[in-house]
C-alpha positions in Angstrom: 75.5 150.6 157.5 74.0 148.0 155.7 72.8 150.6 153.1 71.9 149.6 149.2 75.2 149.4 147.0 72.8 151.1 144.1 69.3 152.4 143.6 68.1 152.5 139.9 65.8 154.3 137.9 62.6 155.5 139.6 63.8 155.4 143.0 62.5 158.8 143.7 59.5 157.4 142.9 59.0 155.3 145.6 60.8 157.9 148.3 57.6 160.0 147.7 54.9 157.5 147.7 53.4 158.4 151.0 56.6 157.4 152.5 55.6 159.0 155.9 52.7 156.8 156.1 54.5 153.7 155.7 56.9 151.7 157.7 60.9 152.0 156.7 61.2 149.9 153.7 63.9 147.3 155.2 64.6 144.8 152.4 65.5 144.6 149.1 62.4 142.6 147.9 60.0 145.2 149.4 62.3 148.3 147.3 61.7 145.7 143.9 58.1 145.2 144.7 57.1 149.0 145.6 59.7 149.5 142.1 57.5 147.2 140.1 54.1 149.0 141.3 55.3 151.8 139.2 54.1 154.8 141.6 54.0 158.3 139.8 57.2 159.9 139.8 57.8 163.4 141.1 60.8 165.4 139.6 62.1 166.3 142.9 65.2 164.0 144.0 65.1 165.5 147.6 64.3 161.9 149.4 67.8 160.9 147.9 69.2 162.7 151.3 68.6 159.7 153.2 70.9 157.9 151.1 74.0 159.5 151.7 76.3 156.5 151.4 74.6 155.6 147.9 77.4 154.0 145.4 75.7 153.9 141.9 72.5 155.8 140.8 70.9 155.4 138.0 68.2 158.2 136.6 67.8 157.2 132.9 64.2 158.0 131.3 62.9 160.1 134.0 62.2 163.5 132.2 64.8 165.4 134.4 65.6 168.8 133.6 68.0 171.9 134.4 66.2 171.8 137.5 68.0 168.6 138.7 69.1 169.3 142.6 71.0 166.2 143.8 71.6 166.2 147.6 75.1 165.8 149.0 76.2 162.2 148.0 79.9 161.8 149.0 80.4 158.2 148.2 78.6 158.2 144.8 81.1 157.0 142.3 78.4 155.9 139.2 75.9 158.3 138.0 74.1 157.7 134.6 71.4 160.3 133.3 70.9 159.1 130.0 67.8 160.2 128.0 66.6 163.0 129.8 66.0 166.6 129.3 69.2 168.0 130.4 70.4 171.3 128.2 72.5 173.3 130.4 75.8 171.2 130.9 78.1 173.7 132.7 75.3 174.2 135.4 74.8 170.3 135.7 78.5 170.1 135.9 79.3 172.6 138.5 76.3 171.3 140.5 78.0 167.4 140.3 81.2 169.0 141.5 79.9 170.3 144.4 77.3 167.2 145.5 79.4 164.2 143.9 83.1 164.6 144.9 84.0 160.9 144.4 82.5 160.8 140.8 84.3 158.5 138.4 81.6 157.4 136.1 79.1 159.8 134.6 76.6 159.3 131.2 74.9 161.5 129.8 73.4 160.4 126.3 70.6 161.4 125.0 70.2 164.7 126.5 70.6 168.0 124.7 73.6 168.8 126.7 75.6 165.7 125.2 76.3 166.5 121.4 75.9 163.0 120.5 75.9 162.8 116.6 73.9 159.1 117.1 71.1 161.6 119.0 71.1 164.7 117.5 72.6 164.7 113.2 73.7 168.7 113.4 76.5 167.7 115.7 79.6 165.9 114.6 82.7 164.1 116.3 84.5 167.4 116.7 81.3 168.6 119.0 81.4 165.7 121.0 85.2 166.1 121.5 85.0 169.6 122.6 82.2 168.0 125.0 84.1 165.7 126.9 87.3 168.3 127.0 84.7 170.5 128.7 83.4 167.8 131.0 86.7 166.6 132.1 87.8 170.3 132.9 84.5 170.7 135.0 84.8 166.9 136.8 88.7 166.0 136.4 88.4 162.7 138.8 86.0 161.0 135.9 87.6 157.9 134.7 84.7 156.8 132.4 82.2 159.4 130.5 79.3 158.2 128.2 80.7 154.5 128.4 84.0 155.2 127.2 87.2 155.5 129.2 89.0 158.4 129.8 92.3 158.5 128.1 95.4 159.9 129.4 95.7 162.2 126.0 92.0 163.8 126.7 92.7 164.6 130.6 95.7 166.6 129.5 94.2 168.4 127.0 91.2 169.1 129.6 93.7 170.6 131.7 95.2 173.1 129.2 91.8 173.5 126.9 88.8 172.4 128.9 87.8 176.4 130.0 87.5 177.2 126.2 85.4 174.2 125.2 82.4 175.1 126.9 79.2 174.0 124.3 76.9 176.8 124.1 73.5 175.9 125.1 70.8 176.4 122.5 69.0 179.7 123.3 65.3 179.8 123.7 64.0 182.4 121.6 61.6 183.9 124.2 65.0 184.0 126.9 66.6 186.2 124.8 63.8 188.9 124.2 64.1 191.2 127.4 65.1 188.7 129.7 64.7 190.2 133.2 66.7 188.4 135.9 63.6 187.4 138.9 64.3 188.3 142.2 65.3 185.6 144.4 63.3 184.3 147.1 66.5 184.5 149.3 66.6 188.1 148.5 63.2 188.9 150.3 
């Protein structure tokens, strides 16, 4: 339809601003004015399910963490999640593989899950290469990762070694002590 090509940071804000109480937002100008109002940002992105034809989504600087859940966005080719609070890379990549089958451009800079030496001095170039290899193993259709073009050599290495390049998530000390799995509500 006449949907928007891309929706940028804090769109979800707008979706939750008494959406039921107002008439549907019909113009880009209306969106822009709502975005400028800076309505508080809930961390759920469920409202995005209304935008199944979305192609670009910029969610930088939104305090999004490992509980991030995106709806199925079959046409989404560009997703940036820079400077959020994502630590569990494997969970995120498995989720993206499932809900964003057309994804070609992904950027995760500024998250713990992205071991970039500019962000974390304990990380080095080898950590970052392993990360890229693992991401490409999980999302083989990517053409760009963190604003860098994916090379043929990286793609080949991901096919051969990607599964062994899992970047270990830093464990929270409390989690490692007597961790009991919580029963899921689905099991009740």
